N, CA, C and O atoms as CSV, one atom per row, in Angstrom:
chain,resi,resn,atom,element,x,y,z
A,1,MET,N,N,3.109,-10.056,12.884
A,1,MET,CA,C,1.899,-9.152,12.723
A,1,MET,C,C,1.747,-8.090,13.980
A,1,MET,O,O,1.011,-7.116,13.828
A,2,PRO,N,N,2.367,-8.266,15.072
A,2,PRO,CA,C,2.469,-7.262,16.077
A,2,PRO,C,C,3.100,-5.882,15.468
A,2,PRO,O,O,2.627,-4.765,15.678
A,3,LYS,N,N,4.195,-6.150,14.717
A,3,LYS,CA,C,4.878,-5.182,14.493
A,3,LYS,C,C,4.030,-4.108,13.537
A,3,LYS,O,O,4.315,-2.911,13.493
A,4,TYR,N,N,3.074,-4.647,12.868
A,4,TYR,CA,C,2.444,-4.064,11.819
A,4,TYR,C,C,1.518,-3.097,12.650
A,4,TYR,O,O,1.242,-1.966,12.250
A,5,PHE,N,N,1.021,-3.667,13.930
A,5,PHE,CA,C,-0.276,-3.057,14.664
A,5,PHE,C,C,0.581,-1.660,15.108
A,5,PHE,O,O,-0.023,-0.588,15.054
A,6,ALA,N,N,1.796,-1.684,15.486
A,6,ALA,CA,C,2.386,-0.696,16.318
A,6,ALA,C,C,2.538,0.477,15.091
A,6,ALA,O,O,2.311,1.677,15.247
A,7,VAL,N,N,2.901,-0.064,14.054
A,7,VAL,CA,C,2.912,0.943,12.678
A,7,VAL,C,C,1.315,1.569,12.722
A,7,VAL,O,O,1.157,2.776,12.535
A,8,VAL,N,N,0.467,0.922,12.909
A,8,VAL,CA,C,-1.014,1.483,12.605
A,8,VAL,C,C,-1.178,2.493,13.813
A,8,VAL,O,O,-1.799,3.541,13.637
A,9,ILE,N,N,-0.666,2.202,14.942
A,9,ILE,CA,C,-0.729,3.254,16.024
A,9,ILE,C,C,-0.146,4.682,15.631
A,9,ILE,O,O,-0.678,5.791,15.579
A,10,ILE,N,N,0.915,4.318,15.421
A,10,ILE,CA,C,1.792,5.626,14.900
A,10,ILE,C,C,1.048,6.247,13.778
A,10,ILE,O,O,0.959,7.475,13.762
A,11,VAL,N,N,0.517,5.556,12.859
A,11,VAL,CA,C,-0.501,6.366,11.890
A,11,VAL,C,C,-1.733,7.112,12.577
A,11,VAL,O,O,-2.258,8.160,12.201
A,12,LEU,N,N,-1.995,6.488,13.440
A,12,LEU,CA,C,-3.134,7.108,14.233
A,12,LEU,C,C,-2.746,8.505,14.925
A,12,LEU,O,O,-3.421,9.533,14.996
A,13,ALA,N,N,-1.624,8.271,15.350
A,13,ALA,CA,C,-0.828,9.485,16.144
A,13,ALA,C,C,-0.471,10.336,14.992
A,13,ALA,O,O,-0.764,11.518,15.173
A,14,SER,N,N,0.047,10.080,13.926
A,14,SER,CA,C,0.140,11.127,13.030
A,14,SER,C,C,-0.823,11.976,12.454
A,14,SER,O,O,-0.706,13.155,12.121
A,15,MET,N,N,-1.902,11.132,12.375
A,15,MET,CA,C,-3.340,11.849,12.268
A,15,MET,C,C,-3.517,13.210,12.967
A,15,MET,O,O,-3.666,14.334,12.489
A,16,CYS,N,N,-3.460,12.800,14.169
A,16,CYS,CA,C,-3.350,13.992,15.394
A,16,CYS,C,C,-2.813,15.084,14.891
A,16,CYS,O,O,-3.386,16.139,14.622
A,17,LEU,N,N,-1.504,14.763,14.748
A,17,LEU,CA,C,-0.571,15.693,14.589
A,17,LEU,C,C,-0.630,16.841,13.470
A,17,LEU,O,O,-0.349,18.040,13.469
A,18,SER,N,N,-1.139,15.904,12.485
A,18,SER,CA,C,-1.487,16.775,11.007
A,18,SER,C,C,-2.513,17.910,11.436
A,18,SER,O,O,-2.327,19.082,11.107
A,19,ALA,N,N,-3.694,17.469,12.248
A,19,ALA,CA,C,-4.580,18.513,12.349
A,19,ALA,C,C,-4.115,19.423,13.225
A,19,ALA,O,O,-4.567,20.559,13.083
A,20,ALA,N,N,-3.159,19.204,14.291
A,20,ALA,CA,C,-2.790,20.313,15.198
A,20,ALA,C,C,-1.903,21.378,14.187
A,20,ALA,O,O,-1.889,22.579,14.459
A,21,GLY,N,N,-1.311,20.947,13.236
A,21,GLY,CA,C,-0.582,22.075,12.242
A,21,GLY,C,C,-1.560,22.813,12.099
A,21,GLY,O,O,-1.413,23.970,12.493
A,22,ALA,N,N,-2.861,22.433,11.508
A,22,ALA,CA,C,-3.829,23.394,11.184
A,22,ALA,C,C,-4.537,24.224,12.113
A,22,ALA,O,O,-5.397,25.025,11.744
A,23,GLY,N,N,-4.226,24.069,13.223
A,23,GLY,CA,C,-4.869,24.815,14.469
A,23,GLY,C,C,-6.195,24.159,15.037
A,23,GLY,O,O,-7.119,24.680,15.663
A,24,VAL,N,N,-5.972,22.666,14.566
A,24,VAL,CA,C,-7.452,22.019,14.927
A,24,VAL,C,C,-6.894,20.980,16.038
A,24,VAL,O,O,-5.787,20.456,16.169
A,25,ASN,N,N,-8.062,20.889,16.766
A,25,ASN,CA,C,-7.671,20.111,18.003
A,25,ASN,C,C,-8.010,18.441,17.603
A,25,ASN,O,O,-9.153,17.986,17.573
A,26,ILE,N,N,-6.993,17.797,17.364
A,26,ILE,CA,C,-7.140,16.091,17.042
A,26,ILE,C,C,-7.333,15.369,18.394
A,26,ILE,O,O,-7.516,14.152,18.394
A,27,ALA,N,N,-7.303,15.983,19.399
A,27,ALA,CA,C,-7.458,14.870,20.666
A,27,ALA,C,C,-8.743,14.256,20.570
A,27,ALA,O,O,-9.742,14.850,20.164
A,28,GLY,N,N,-8.715,12.956,20.978
A,28,GLY,CA,C,-10.068,12.016,20.945
A,28,GLY,C,C,-9.572,10.759,20.589
A,28,GLY,O,O,-8.401,10.379,20.618
A,29,ASN,N,N,-10.756,10.043,20.189
A,29,ASN,CA,C,-10.644,8.698,19.594
A,29,ASN,C,C,-10.626,8.648,18.216
A,29,ASN,O,O,-11.234,9.492,17.557
A,30,TRP,N,N,-9.938,7.671,17.656
A,30,TRP,CA,C,-9.731,7.345,16.258
A,30,TRP,C,C,-9.692,6.172,16.125
A,30,TRP,O,O,-9.277,5.546,17.101
A,31,GLU,N,N,-10.098,5.387,14.891
A,31,GLU,CA,C,-10.153,4.206,14.448
A,31,GLU,C,C,-9.738,4.045,12.959
A,31,GLU,O,O,-9.823,4.876,12.055
A,32,SER,N,N,-9.248,2.719,12.925
A,32,SER,CA,C,-8.555,2.348,11.586
A,32,SER,C,C,-8.881,0.829,11.449
A,32,SER,O,O,-9.429,0.200,12.354
A,33,ARG,N,N,-8.493,0.260,10.210
A,33,ARG,CA,C,-8.636,-1.280,10.231
A,33,ARG,C,C,-7.215,-1.337,9.082
A,33,ARG,O,O,-7.039,-0.611,8.103
A,34,LEU,N,N,-6.381,-2.385,9.565
A,34,LEU,CA,C,-5.381,-2.943,8.855
A,34,LEU,C,C,-5.323,-4.341,8.743
A,34,LEU,O,O,-5.391,-4.950,9.811
A,35,MET,N,N,-5.203,-5.073,7.604
A,35,MET,CA,C,-4.748,-6.532,7.709
A,35,MET,C,C,-5.821,-7.336,8.533
A,35,MET,O,O,-5.523,-8.343,9.177
A,36,GLY,N,N,-7.077,-6.820,8.463
A,36,GLY,CA,C,-8.097,-7.607,9.187
A,36,GLY,C,C,-8.164,-7.237,10.696
A,36,GLY,O,O,-9.020,-7.657,11.475
A,37,SER,N,N,-7.186,-6.428,10.987
A,37,SER,CA,C,-7.458,-5.849,12.614
A,37,SER,C,C,-8.084,-4.798,12.713
A,37,SER,O,O,-7.986,-3.993,11.787
A,38,LEU,N,N,-8.883,-4.498,13.819
A,38,LEU,CA,C,-9.386,-3.183,14.242
A,38,LEU,C,C,-8.353,-2.620,15.035
A,38,LEU,O,O,-7.742,-3.280,15.876
A,39,ILE,N,N,-8.077,-1.093,14.731
A,39,ILE,CA,C,-7.182,-0.368,15.516
A,39,ILE,C,C,-7.906,0.884,16.263
A,39,ILE,O,O,-8.171,1.830,15.521
A,40,GLN,N,N,-8.205,0.994,17.421
A,40,GLN,CA,C,-8.457,2.268,18.115
A,40,GLN,C,C,-7.621,2.938,19.147
A,40,GLN,O,O,-7.100,2.413,20.131
A,41,ALA,N,N,-7.574,4.167,18.771
A,41,ALA,CA,C,-6.686,4.997,19.447
A,41,ALA,C,C,-7.290,6.008,20.210
A,41,ALA,O,O,-8.450,6.315,19.935
A,42,ARG,N,N,-6.691,6.587,21.136
A,42,ARG,CA,C,-6.892,7.631,22.050
A,42,ARG,C,C,-5.728,8.586,22.056
A,42,ARG,O,O,-4.667,8.331,22.626
A,43,ILE,N,N,-5.980,9.721,21.384
A,43,ILE,CA,C,-4.843,10.850,21.456
A,43,ILE,C,C,-4.962,11.970,22.253
A,43,ILE,O,O,-6.087,12.455,22.366
A,44,ASP,N,N,-3.886,12.563,22.922
A,44,ASP,CA,C,-3.602,13.738,23.753
A,44,ASP,C,C,-2.964,14.448,22.864
A,44,ASP,O,O,-2.178,13.943,22.062
A,45,GLN,N,N,-3.287,15.908,22.927
A,45,GLN,CA,C,-2.415,16.953,22.350
A,45,GLN,C,C,-1.970,17.985,23.383
A,45,GLN,O,O,-2.698,18.270,24.334
A,46,ASN,N,N,-1.024,18.426,23.236
A,46,ASN,CA,C,-0.269,19.388,24.027
A,46,ASN,C,C,0.397,20.378,23.276
A,46,ASN,O,O,1.612,20.352,23.475
A,47,GLY,N,N,-0.056,21.419,22.318
A,47,GLY,CA,C,0.424,22.188,21.465
A,47,GLY,C,C,0.616,21.470,20.399
A,47,GLY,O,O,-0.338,20.906,19.864
A,48,ASN,N,N,2.357,21.332,19.727
A,48,ASN,CA,C,2.440,20.588,18.522
A,48,ASN,C,C,2.983,19.050,19.127
A,48,ASN,O,O,3.599,18.302,18.367
A,49,ASP,N,N,2.763,18.741,20.228
A,49,ASP,CA,C,3.330,17.561,20.620
A,49,ASP,C,C,2.007,16.831,20.943
A,49,ASP,O,O,1.075,17.320,21.583
A,50,VAL,N,N,2.065,15.365,20.313
A,50,VAL,CA,C,0.865,14.345,20.479
A,50,VAL,C,C,1.441,13.168,21.196
A,50,VAL,O,O,2.600,12.789,21.026
A,51,SER,N,N,0.532,12.570,22.054
A,51,SER,CA,C,0.953,11.190,22.616
A,51,SER,C,C,-0.482,10.294,22.727
A,51,SER,O,O,-1.615,10.768,22.799
A,52,GLY,N,N,-0.152,9.040,22.721
A,52,GLY,CA,C,-1.326,8.448,22.918
A,52,GLY,C,C,-1.265,6.816,23.057
A,52,GLY,O,O,-0.156,6.282,23.071
A,53,VAL,N,N,-2.273,6.143,23.145
A,53,VAL,CA,C,-2.339,4.628,23.349
A,53,VAL,C,C,-3.112,4.104,22.161
A,53,VAL,O,O,-4.144,4.726,21.912
A,54,ALA,N,N,-2.840,3.166,21.442
A,54,ALA,CA,C,-3.858,2.242,20.380
A,54,ALA,C,C,-3.728,0.982,20.913
A,54,ALA,O,O,-2.802,0.457,21.530
A,55,TYR,N,N,-4.988,0.519,20.518
A,55,TYR,CA,C,-5.355,-0.928,20.944
A,55,TYR,C,C,-5.562,-1.403,19.683
A,55,TYR,O,O,-6.257,-0.763,18.893
A,56,VAL,N,N,-4.932,-2.686,19.317
A,56,VAL,CA,C,-5.199,-3.380,18.211
A,56,VAL,C,C,-5.799,-4.798,18.606
A,56,VAL,O,O,-5.287,-5.510,19.469
A,57,TYR,N,N,-6.983,-5.147,17.855
A,57,TYR,CA,C,-7.797,-6.350,17.954
A,57,TYR,C,C,-7.706,-7.162,16.936
A,57,TYR,O,O,-8.303,-6.833,15.911
A,58,SER,N,N,-7.055,-8.234,16.954
A,58,SER,CA,C,-6.881,-8.986,15.863
A,58,SER,C,C,-8.061,-9.701,15.499
A,58,SER,O,O,-8.999,-9.569,16.285
A,59,PRO,N,N,-8.284,-10.573,14.300
A,59,PRO,CA,C,-9.752,-10.866,13.823
A,59,PRO,C,C,-9.856,-12.123,14.871
A,59,PRO,O,O,-10.977,-12.579,15.095
A,60,LEU,N,N,-8.768,-12.665,15.485
A,60,LEU,CA,C,-9.078,-13.930,16.571
A,60,LEU,C,C,-9.310,-13.539,17.972
A,60,LEU,O,O,-9.385,-14.412,18.837
A,61,GLY,N,N,-9.448,-12.086,18.306
A,61,GLY,CA,C,-9.863,-11.692,19.471
A,61,GLY,C,C,-8.651,-11.123,20.275
A,61,GLY,O,O,-8.907,-10.504,21.308
A,62,GLN,N,N,-7.304,-11.287,19.872
A,62,GLN,CA,C,-6.109,-11.107,20.501
A,62,GLN,C,C,-6.128,-9.348,20.478
A,62,GLN,O,O,-6.399,-8.706,19.463
A,63,LYS,N,N,-5.772,-8.712,21.855
A,63,LYS,CA,C,-5.632,-7.221,22.186
A,63,LYS,C,C,-4.271,-7.032,22.391
A,63,LYS,O,O,-3.674,-7.571,23.323
A,64,ASP,N,N,-3.657,-6.179,21.445
A,64,ASP,CA,C,-2.415,-5.550,21.812
A,64,ASP,C,C,-2.475,-4.011,22.089
A,64,ASP,O,O,-3.285,-3.262,21.542
A,65,THR,N,N,-1.475,-3.600,23.047
A,65,THR,CA,C,-1.452,-2.294,23.276
A,65,THR,C,C,-0.368,-1.599,22.866
A,65,THR,O,O,0.688,-2.220,22.981
A,66,TYR,N,N,-0.290,-0.396,22.379
A,66,TYR,CA,C,0.899,0.378,21.766
A,66,TYR,C,C,0.965,1.924,22.283
A,66,TYR,O,O,0.071,2.708,21.967
A,67,HIS,N,N,1.844,2.243,22.929
A,67,HIS,CA,C,2.048,3.675,23.263
A,67,HIS,C,C,2.803,4.322,22.190
A,67,HIS,O,O,3.631,3.669,21.556
A,68,PHE,N,N,2.529,5.841,21.880
A,68,PHE,CA,C,3.282,6.568,20.776
A,68,PHE,C,C,3.595,7.943,21.320
A,68,PHE,O,O,3.253,8.309,22.444
A,69,THR,N,N,4.188,8.598,20.555
A,69,THR,CA,C,4.539,10.020,20.562
A,69,THR,C,C,4.720,10.490,19.125
A,69,THR,O,O,4.901,9.789,18.129
A,70,GLY,N,N,4.633,11.862,19.217
A,70,GLY,CA,C,4.742,12.600,18.052
A,70,GLY,C,C,4.707,14.044,17.839
A,70,GLY,O,O,4.308,14.759,18.758
A,71,LYS,N,N,5.116,14.601,16.622
A,71,LYS,CA,C,4.925,16.142,16.494
A,71,LYS,C,C,4.399,16.448,14.991
A,71,LYS,O,O,4.315,15.748,13.982
A,72,ILE,N,N,4.077,17.810,15.282
A,72,ILE,CA,C,3.838,18.296,13.882
A,72,ILE,C,C,4.600,19.435,13.324
A,72,ILE,O,O,4.874,20.350,14.100
A,73,ASP,N,N,4.948,19.504,12.197
A,73,ASP,CA,C,5.677,20.538,11.495
A,73,ASP,C,C,4.626,20.792,10.380
A,73,ASP,O,O,4.253,19.975,9.538
A,74,GLY,N,N,4.201,22.129,10.540
A,74,GLY,CA,C,3.150,22.522,9.367
A,74,GLY,C,C,1.939,21.551,9.120
A,74,GLY,O,O,1.152,21.258,10.021
A,75,ALA,N,N,1.845,21.082,7.864
A,75,ALA,CA,C,0.905,20.208,7.859
A,75,ALA,C,C,1.326,18.733,7.879
A,75,ALA,O,O,0.474,17.857,7.730
A,76,LYS,N,N,2.707,18.420,8.073
A,76,LYS,CA,C,3.337,17.257,8.174
A,76,LYS,C,C,3.080,16.539,9.632
A,76,LYS,O,O,3.070,17.297,10.601
A,77,VAL,N,N,2.892,15.271,9.840
A,77,VAL,CA,C,2.536,14.429,10.808
A,77,VAL,C,C,3.483,13.422,10.883
A,77,VAL,O,O,3.637,12.627,9.955
A,78,VAL,N,N,4.180,13.383,11.981
A,78,VAL,CA,C,5.386,12.166,12.289
A,78,VAL,C,C,4.989,11.714,13.774
A,78,VAL,O,O,4.789,12.475,14.720
A,79,ALA,N,N,4.921,10.418,13.781
A,79,ALA,CA,C,4.538,9.772,15.071
A,79,ALA,C,C,5.132,8.503,15.035
A,79,ALA,O,O,4.999,7.839,14.007
A,80,SER,N,N,5.829,8.008,16.080
A,80,SER,CA,C,6.560,6.905,16.350
A,80,SER,C,C,6.108,6.079,17.545
A,80,SER,O,O,5.521,6.611,18.487
A,81,HIS,N,N,6.394,4.717,17.506
A,81,HIS,CA,C,6.567,3.782,18.557
A,81,HIS,C,C,7.839,3.376,18.841
A,81,HIS,O,O,8.707,3.180,17.990
A,82,HIS,N,N,7.993,3.220,20.269
A,82,HIS,CA,C,9.498,2.820,20.526
A,82,HIS,C,C,10.100,1.667,20.033
A,82,HIS,O,O,11.288,1.475,20.290
A,83,ASP,N,N,9.453,0.848,19.349
A,83,ASP,CA,C,10.033,-0.502,18.768
A,83,ASP,C,C,10.660,0.086,17.308
A,83,ASP,O,O,11.297,-0.729,16.641
A,84,GLY,N,N,10.532,1.254,16.859
A,84,GLY,CA,C,11.263,1.692,15.485
A,84,GLY,C,C,10.042,1.747,14.367
A,84,GLY,O,O,10.363,1.774,13.179
A,85,HIS,N,N,8.746,1.763,14.713
A,85,HIS,CA,C,8.097,2.079,13.525
A,85,HIS,C,C,7.922,3.426,13.456
A,85,HIS,O,O,8.131,4.102,14.463
A,86,LEU,N,N,7.546,3.969,12.355
A,86,LEU,CA,C,7.395,5.410,12.001
A,86,LEU,C,C,6.298,5.633,11.002
A,86,LEU,O,O,6.239,5.124,9.883
A,87,PHE,N,N,5.379,6.515,11.586
A,87,PHE,CA,C,4.275,6.943,10.645
A,87,PHE,C,C,4.482,8.407,10.261
A,87,PHE,O,O,4.857,9.262,11.063
A,88,SER,N,N,4.168,8.667,8.773
A,88,SER,CA,C,4.210,9.844,8.100
A,88,SER,C,C,3.166,10.112,7.224
A,88,SER,O,O,3.025,9.455,6.193
A,89,GLY,N,N,2.387,11.061,7.553
A,89,GLY,CA,C,0.979,11.295,6.862
A,89,GLY,C,C,0.407,13.061,6.997
A,89,GLY,O,O,1.052,13.988,7.487
A,90,ASN,N,N,-0.644,13.104,6.540
A,90,ASN,CA,C,-1.403,14.271,6.549
A,90,ASN,C,C,-2.899,14.029,6.897
A,90,ASN,O,O,-3.401,12.918,6.727
A,91,LEU,N,N,-3.522,14.962,7.330
A,91,LEU,CA,C,-4.786,15.061,7.659
A,91,LEU,C,C,-5.719,15.717,6.464
A,91,LEU,O,O,-5.614,16.895,6.124
A,92,THR,N,N,-6.548,14.877,5.941
A,92,THR,CA,C,-7.252,15.337,4.607
A,92,THR,C,C,-8.192,16.555,5.120
A,92,THR,O,O,-8.347,16.838,6.308
A,93,PRO,N,N,-8.794,17.230,4.027
A,93,PRO,CA,C,-9.805,17.976,4.135
A,93,PRO,C,C,-11.280,17.400,4.657
A,93,PRO,O,O,-12.188,18.178,4.948
A,94,ALA,N,N,-11.409,16.072,4.737
A,94,ALA,CA,C,-12.367,15.169,4.952
A,94,ALA,C,C,-12.025,14.861,6.184
A,94,ALA,O,O,-12.727,13.993,6.701
A,95,GLY,N,N,-11.053,15.354,6.905
A,95,GLY,CA,C,-10.996,14.784,8.299
A,95,GLY,C,C,-10.269,13.466,8.546
A,95,GLY,O,O,-10.144,12.998,9.678
A,96,LEU,N,N,-9.790,12.880,7.431
A,96,LEU,CA,C,-9.302,11.492,7.484
A,96,LEU,C,C,-7.558,11.763,7.764
A,96,LEU,O,O,-6.902,12.753,7.443
A,97,LEU,N,N,-7.161,10.678,8.378
A,97,LEU,CA,C,-5.418,10.712,8.593
A,97,LEU,C,C,-5.041,9.598,7.606
A,97,LEU,O,O,-5.317,8.408,7.764
A,98,VAL,N,N,-4.342,10.156,6.515
A,98,VAL,CA,C,-3.874,9.248,5.550
A,98,VAL,C,C,-2.252,9.732,5.342
A,98,VAL,O,O,-1.724,10.809,5.064
A,99,GLY,N,N,-1.774,8.442,5.609
A,99,GLY,CA,C,-0.069,8.216,5.385
A,99,GLY,C,C,0.374,7.169,5.099
A,99,GLY,O,O,-0.352,6.291,4.632
A,100,VAL,N,N,1.770,6.982,5.322
A,100,VAL,CA,C,2.396,5.557,5.297
A,100,VAL,C,C,3.040,5.065,6.659
A,100,VAL,O,O,3.680,5.867,7.339
A,101,LEU,N,N,2.892,3.876,7.021
A,101,LEU,CA,C,3.418,3.389,8.124
A,101,LEU,C,C,4.855,2.611,7.783
A,101,LEU,O,O,4.849,1.799,6.857
A,102,LYS,N,N,5.780,2.794,8.342
A,102,LYS,CA,C,7.064,2.202,7.752
A,102,LYS,C,C,7.477,1.385,9.220
A,102,LYS,O,O,7.786,1.889,10.300
A,103,THR,N,N,7.386,0.246,8.923
A,103,THR,CA,C,8.105,-0.811,9.907
A,103,THR,C,C,9.516,-0.716,10.153
A,103,THR,O,O,10.295,-0.392,9.256
A,104,LYS,N,N,9.935,-1.018,11.484
A,104,LYS,CA,C,11.536,-1.294,11.434
A,104,LYS,C,C,11.917,-2.253,10.904
A,104,LYS,O,O,13.135,-2.423,10.959
A,105,GLY,N,N,11.148,-3.222,10.220
A,105,GLY,CA,C,11.651,-4.267,9.128
A,105,GLY,C,C,11.674,-3.919,7.681
A,105,GLY,O,O,12.072,-4.695,6.813
A,106,GLY,N,N,11.094,-2.347,7.394
A,106,GLY,CA,C,11.206,-1.888,6.297
A,106,GLY,C,C,10.056,-1.986,5.214
A,106,GLY,O,O,10.078,-1.557,4.061
A,107,HIS,N,N,8.939,-2.728,5.947
A,107,HIS,CA,C,7.715,-2.535,5.122
A,107,HIS,C,C,6.965,-1.187,5.192
A,107,HIS,O,O,7.126,-0.306,6.037
A,108,GLN,N,N,6.224,-1.194,4.280
A,108,GLN,CA,C,5.489,0.328,4.097
A,108,GLN,C,C,3.962,0.079,4.009
A,108,GLN,O,O,3.594,-0.649,3.087
A,109,LEU,N,N,3.170,0.508,4.715
A,109,LEU,CA,C,1.821,-0.031,4.711
A,109,LEU,C,C,1.103,1.341,4.731
A,109,LEU,O,O,1.331,2.231,5.550
A,110,PRO,N,N,0.154,1.393,3.663
A,110,PRO,CA,C,-0.857,2.518,3.685
A,110,PRO,C,C,-1.793,2.804,4.902
A,110,PRO,O,O,-2.337,1.785,5.326
A,111,VAL,N,N,-2.084,3.887,5.521
A,111,VAL,CA,C,-2.937,3.956,6.334
A,111,VAL,C,C,-4.061,4.975,6.269
A,111,VAL,O,O,-3.840,6.096,5.812
A,112,GLU,N,N,-5.371,4.585,6.752
A,112,GLU,CA,C,-6.257,5.623,6.734
A,112,GLU,C,C,-7.097,5.397,8.005
A,112,GLU,O,O,-7.613,4.315,8.282
A,113,ALA,N,N,-7.199,6.617,8.821
A,113,ALA,CA,C,-7.833,6.477,10.118
A,113,ALA,C,C,-8.877,7.591,9.823
A,113,ALA,O,O,-8.817,8.390,8.889
A,114,SER,N,N,-9.973,7.500,10.902
A,114,SER,CA,C,-11.064,8.274,10.908
A,114,SER,C,C,-11.430,8.400,12.593
A,114,SER,O,O,-11.198,7.541,13.444
A,115,ARG,N,N,-12.118,9.832,12.809
A,115,ARG,CA,C,-12.666,10.045,14.230
A,115,ARG,C,C,-13.665,8.911,14.268
A,115,ARG,O,O,-14.255,8.419,13.307
A,116,ARG,N,N,-13.760,8.552,15.664
A,116,ARG,CA,C,-14.953,7.672,16.027
A,116,ARG,C,C,-15.774,8.319,17.043
A,116,ARG,O,O,-16.786,7.762,17.467
């Protein structure tokens, strides 16, 4: 399960990157849910570079911390965690980050995050 949380973090980072490509400031706090866990991320932005930290809270109360980095290329957002998880997605007109988190084990998880 922890590897999926890292993936969620990557997704949140990607959300920020997508917005930056459109001239939008995506720095701030984002939130998502995946497999029963709450994911909260803080994103920092410097031009097309994005970095941040995500906290994953399991249904049993365990808290895991993941640091991530990423880039924007046009509307495409790509972010990763050092364990090998990769998020690729886009920011929607509604302000949601939507994409796919690919784990180092090959799983593909749909992700949707919003500002909080």
